[in-house]
N, C-alpha and C positions, 0 to 999 in steps of 0.2 A: 518286270517285278520291281519291288522296292529295293533301292540301292542300300548297301551297307553304309555305316557312318564314315568309314575310311574312304570309300568311293565318293561319297557326297563331299567330304571336305577337300579331297584332292581335286575333284572336278570343279568345285566352286572357286578354288584359288586360281585355276588356270583359265577356265572358260569365261568367268565373269570379269576378270581383270580388275578387280576392286580389292586390292590387298589390305585396305584399311578395315574391312569388315571383320568383326570379331568372330572367332570360331563358334559354331552353334553346338549346343548339346542336343543331338538328334535323337537321343533316347527319350521316349515319352515318360511322363511321371510314373505311370504304372510299371514300366520297365526299369526305371531308375530306382524307385523306392520299394518296389515289390510288395512284401507283406505289410510294410508301413503304409503304403498307399491304400491298400485294401482295408486296413484297419481304420484309417482316418475317414475314408469315404463311407465305409459301412457304418461307422458310429455317428455319422452326420455331425462332425465337429463344427462344420460351417453350414449355415442354412442353404447355401448355394453350392452345388457340387463343383462349379467352375472356380470357386474361390481358392481351394487348395492347389489345384493344378496351375494356377497363375501366381502362386506365392514365390518368393525369392529365398533360397536357402541362406542362412546366416554363416554357414561354413561349408566345407566340401561335402557334397551329397553322399559320397562313400562313407565318410566319417559319421554322418548323421544316421545312415542305415546301420552301420556297425554299432553305434551307441544305442540305437533303439533295440537291437537284438540283445545287447547286454542287459538292458534295463527292463524290457517289457514284461518279463515274468516275475519281477520282484514284487513283493507285497506292497500295496499302496501306490503302484505305478499309476500316474495320471497322464493319460494320452493327450488330452487337450492341453495340459500344461507343457508337456514335451513339445508338442507342435508349435505352440506360441513361442517357446524358447528357442526353437531352431529354424523357424520360418517367419518371414515378415511379408505383409501384403499391403498394397496401396488401396485405401478405401475407395469405393465407387463414388464419384462426385454426386452430390445431391442437389446442388443449386447452381452449378456453373452454366447451365443451359437456359436459365430464365433470362428474359430480356429486361433491359431498363424500361421503366414506364415511359410511354409515349414514343418508343423507338419503332420505326417502321419495320415491316416484315423483311423487306430487302436488306435494310441496314443490319437487322438482327442476324440474318443468314451470313452476310459478308463478314461480320465480326466473329461468328462461330468457328470459322476455319482455323483461327489461331488456337482456340480452345481444344479443337479436335486433332491438331497436328502433333505428331510424335517425332522425336529426333533420335538418330542413332546414338548420339552421345549419352542419352539417358537409358540405354539398354542395360538392364542389370545382368551381372555375370551369373552363369550357372542356372538360370531360370528356364522355363519352357519356351520363352520368347525366342524366335528365330531372328537373329540380327539382320537388318537390312542396311544397304549402303547409304540410302538417302531418306529425306523426310517423307512422311506419309500421313494420311488422314484415317482416323479410326471412326467407327460409327458413333460411339459414345455410350454412356452408362456402363454396364458390366462388360461391354465389348471394347477392350483397351488394346486391341491388335488390329492389323489391317486384314480385311476380308476380301476375297476375290471378286465375286460378282457385285457386292455392295459398291466396290470402288469405282466401277464403271459409271454407275448412276451418280455417285458423288462427283466424279469428274465433269459431268454435265454442268454442275453448278460452279465448279472451280473456274471453268471457262468464262461463265457469265460474270463471276465476281472478280475477274482480272487477276487470276493467280496462275499465270503460265509457268512460274518456277515450280509450283507444287505439282502441276500436271507433268512437267518434265521429270521431276524427281520420281514420281510414281511410275512413269513409263519405264524408267531405268530399273526401278525396284522389281517390276514384274518380269522384265527381261532377265534380271539377275536370278530370280526364283526359278525360272525355267532352265537357265544355264546350270544352276547349282543342283537342283533336285529332279530335273527331268519333267517337271510339271509344275503348275501353280497350285500349292496346297489350298485347302479350304480357308486357312488364315495362317499368319506367320507365328504359329505355335507348333512345337514338336508333336503334340498329340493330334494335329491336323494333317501330318505328312502322309498318312495312309489314304487320303482321299483328296479330290479336288472339289470344284463347285461348277455351276453352269459356265461353260467355256466361252467367255465373252472377250478374250484377248483380241480376237479378230476385229471386234467392234472398237476396242480401245485404240488399236493402231490406226484405224480410220480417223478417229478423233484426233490422235496425235498429228497426223499428216494435215488434216483440215485446219488445225490451229497452229501450225508452224513449229511443233515440237521437234519432229524428225520425220523424214520420209518413211512411208509405210514399208517400203522394200528393205529398209534397214533391219526390220524385225522378221524377215522371211525365215531365217534359220530357227528362230524361236517358235514361229507359227508351225513349221514343219515338225518340230520336236513335240509340241503340244498335241498335234494331230497323231503322231506316233504313239503317244501315251494313251489316247482314247481308242486307237484302232489296233492296239497290240494283239497279235494273234489272228488277225482277219484272214490272212492268206491260207491258213490251215483249216479254217472252219468249214464244216459241211452242214447241209440242212438238218435242223433239229439240235445242233450243237451250240454251246455257249462257251464264252471265255471272257472272264473279267467284265469289261464294259460292253461286250458284244453278244448279240443273239443272231444266229443264222436261222431264218424262217424257212418253212417248208419249200417255198419256191426258190430258195437260194439267196434271197435278198437279206442284207445285213443291216440291222438298225442297232442303236445304242441304248443302254440303260445306265442308271447310276450304280456305283459300286464302291466298296471300301475294301482295302486289302485285309482288314482285320475282322474277326468274328467274335470280339470281346466287347464288354460294355464300353460305351463312349466314356472317356475319362472325365470329360466335363459334364457328364450326366450319368455318372456311375450308378448311384443308388436307384435313380429313376429307371434305368435300363434293367438292372437286376430285378426290380419289382415287376416291371412289364413282362420280362421273360418268364418269371415265376408263375404268372397267371395265364400264360399263353397256351399251355398244353402242347407246345412244339419244342423241338430241339433248341436249346438256348442259343447256341452259336448261330443258328439260322435267324432267330429274332434279332440278335445283336447286329448281324450283318445288314438286315433290312432297316434297322434303326439308323445305323451309320450311313447307309445309302440314302435314306431319307434326309439326313443332315447334309449329305453331299448335294442333294437337289436344290438346296436353299429353301425349300418348302418344308421346314421342320416344325410341325408336322401338318399333314393334310389328309382329308378323306380320299384324296387321289391315290394314296398308297395303301388304304385300308380295305379289308373285306367288309368289316362292320364299322361304319363311320363313328360309332360311339365307343369303340374299343381299340385302343392303340396297340394292344397285343396281337391284333389281327393284321399287322403291317406286313406288306408283301412288295416292298419297293423294287426289289430285284426281278420281280415277275412282270414289271410294267415297262413298256417302251414309251417314254414321255415325248409328247409333241414338242415341247420347248427345247429339250436337250437336242433332239434331232434337227430342229431348226437352227440352233446355234452352230451345230457341226456342219450343216449345209453352208452357213455363212463362212465358216472357217475354210471349207473346201473351195468356195468361190474366191475367197481372199487369196489363198495360196495360188489358185489358178491365175488370178489377175497379176499378182506380183511375180510369179514365175515368168509369165509372158513379158512383163516389163524388164526383167533382168536377163532376157534373152534365152530362157530355157523353154523352148517351144514344146519339147517332149514332156516336160514336167507339167506344163500348163494343160496339155491335152489329157494327161492322166487324171489331173484333178477336176477337169471339166467332166470327164466320164464319171468320177466318183460322185460329184454333185448331182449330175443327171440321174444316176442310179438311186441316190438317196431321195431325190424329189419324187421319182416314180414310186419308190417303196412307200413313201409317206402318203401318196395319193391312194395307194392300195390299202394300207393298214391304218393310217391315222386320219383319213378323211371319212366323215360319216355323211353320206349323201342325203339321207332322210332328214337329219337334223340340220344339215348345211353348216357343219362346224368341224374343226379339227379336234380330235379327242385322243386320249391315250389308248394303248393297245396292251392287253394282257396276253403275253405270248404263251404262258402256261395253260390258260383256259381257252386260248385261241379265239378270243372275241374282244371287241372294242368295249371300252368303258364309257357308258353313255353320259355320265355326269359331266356337265359343262363346267369348265374353269376358265379363268382369264388367260391361261396359257394358250387358248385357241387363237389369240391374236399374234403369237410369236411368228408363225410362218409369214404373216403380212410384214412384220417388222424387218425380216431378213430377206424379203422378196422371193420366198419359196412358193407362195400361193399363186394360182392363176387369177386373172381379173374376175372371172365368174365365181371362184371360190371366195375371193375377198368380199364380193357383194353379199354372198350368203352369210359369211361370218359377221358382217356388219349387222345384218338382220338378227342373227342369233344373239349377238352382244346386246343390241338395243332392247330386245324383247325378254331376255333371260338374266342378264347380269347388271343392267344399268339401274341404279337407284338414285334418289336425290343427291346423295353425297359423293357419287362417283361410281366406279366399277367394282362390284363385289369380286372376291377372290374365287369363290365357287358358289354353286346353288345350294350346297349341302350345309345345313347348320350342324355344328359339332363343338366339342370342347377344344379342338385344335385351333391354333392361331391362323393357319393358312386355309381358312374356310369362311363361309358366310357367318357373319356379315362384315367381316373385317375388310378394310381396303388398304392396299400397300402401294407406296409411291412407285416402285419400279414397274408394277403391273399396269398402273395408269399410263405411264410414259410409253411402254411398249405398245399398248393399244392406241394411244393418241397418235404416235408417230407412224405406227403401222398402217392405220387408216389413211393418214395423210399421204403415205407413199402410193396408195392406190386411188388417190383422188377422192377419197371419202371424207373430206375435210369437215363436213358439217357435224357428223357424230364425234369426230376427234375433238373438235372445238367444244362441243357440248360436255364431253367427259372432262376436258381441261377446266372449264368454268366451274363445273360441279366440284371437282377436287380442290381447286383454289379456294372456293368458298368454305369447304370443310376445314382445310388447314388454317385459313385466316380467321375463321370464327373461333376455333379453339385457341389460336394465338392471342386473339383479343381478350379472351376470358382468362387463359392460364399463362400467358406470356412465354410460351415455349412451343417447340415442335416435338413430335413424338414418333416412335418407331412405326406404329400402325394406328389406324383410325377405325372407329365403329361407324359403319354406314347404315344409318337407320332411316325410317320413313320420315316424310316431311313433318315438321312440327316438333321434332325431338332436338334437344340441344346436342351439339357436337361433343363427342367424348373420344378419348383414346380407346384403342381396340383392346380385346381381352383374349383369354385362352392361352394355351401353351404351358411351358414348364417354368416360366419365370415371370416376374412382374413387368408391366409396361415400362419400357426404357425411354428416357428423354435424350435429346441430342439434336437431330439424329441424322447421321451422314447422308443416307440416300433420300430421306425426306427433304433435307435441305437442298440437295443437288437437283432433284426433279422439280421442286417448287421454284427454285431460283431460275431454272431454265424456262419454266412455264410463265413466270412473271415477265421474262424477257420476250417471249414469243407472243404473249397476250398483254401488251403494255397498257391497254385501256381498262383492264379488269380492276375493280376497286380494291382487290386484295393487295395490290402493289403498295398502297398507302395505308394498309391496316396498321393500327397502333396497338402495342401491348397495353393491356389494361383499359382499353377504350372500346366498349361494345357499341356497335352501330345499332 
């Protein structure tokens, strides 16, 4: 369960061993400001629901709430004026991500790390930001905090840009988060503490060891603790039962789902969630939980989680056993097995070997679709597979959970159903959601490219890499920047940024920079390496 603030603060001071870190306000803005929070978000004082929850109070929050209660019922009370008088916010950068004319794509990315780096000395007091001990990299745009799974793909580029100090700092930050909170939150904001994101810390520690940051075995305690977070309650589950992140299937197999401890509107998307729940015809708490779980998936939002791809209010995230989540947890189990063996714990290694084998077998029964030759999600409530193909089908290849025969079939499915001129589509399903056709996202390209390579299917992996590099570099040549997501259209269309979702397209952008920089290094002869801002070929 979620720890209390006293437990969190006490644990952080001892376990993390970094006494210089400022104390966090672990109450989320909704809990801290109560009816003031609801009034501000409900009145749409700011165009973006995320703006208010990221503001910094100009005085003690308790005093602000007390003063609001004193004034709010007076004639002529102006809520917007009150908010601007008592809170300040940092404007979202609008032009820091544009490249200098004639700057190469490589040079542009290398220079962006300084723009995207945040330092603990700049952490404002009493805000929703959870202080971290060391420097870290943010995605950019409206995202001015560190995100869990984004950071892994960002790290790929930090390695290629020669930034080992940033890699080391972020390694220690993630260990600190696990030591302090018992898991890695969605991002370092108090309103993200109730959920995590795709568990890629096991992949991170592999990267740390490969590039000389620290031996992976050093992080074994944190890996075990993250595993305990995801598997809480597994021992007591019986067929047909669920608990938090876990579902016990009729044959006794246990697989994981995304989950959030809260069943209230997301604070960073408050009014959007209230409106979605209002038109759903379902218990509002159920809808809120599914929306929050969708955010935990990193795919916020996608037809993967919807009954009706054109209606977000039909979201059923907690009813879905996702192929990518269970693949990442398989990697976590294998990593703990390997490091337990290396540290002399043979019994622990044997236990996690058995856990990984059990998950792999369950994935082959529930997540492998033999007719389609692809890994798909499973709806445990309806007891059937979801046939819609998504780029998540490549994740079992990325972590080594697929058999060689399965990998061959997945290669064929990707090539025939998801590959388009600009790269790999997110799903086959067009919708208004941003994690759907025809958007392309950098992390999904990398997972497919490297997953195919792992199984000797290099030709398709190289093809995807070349298509993606062309998409990114063409837009860079025309608009002098990298963006969060890209529209993957048919041949002959100009490259553009992606669309859909709850907020405008963001510039920056952490994981696009990281994956692109990695691909430029692994494909040194691709013309994109020398693409110039403002120079269209």
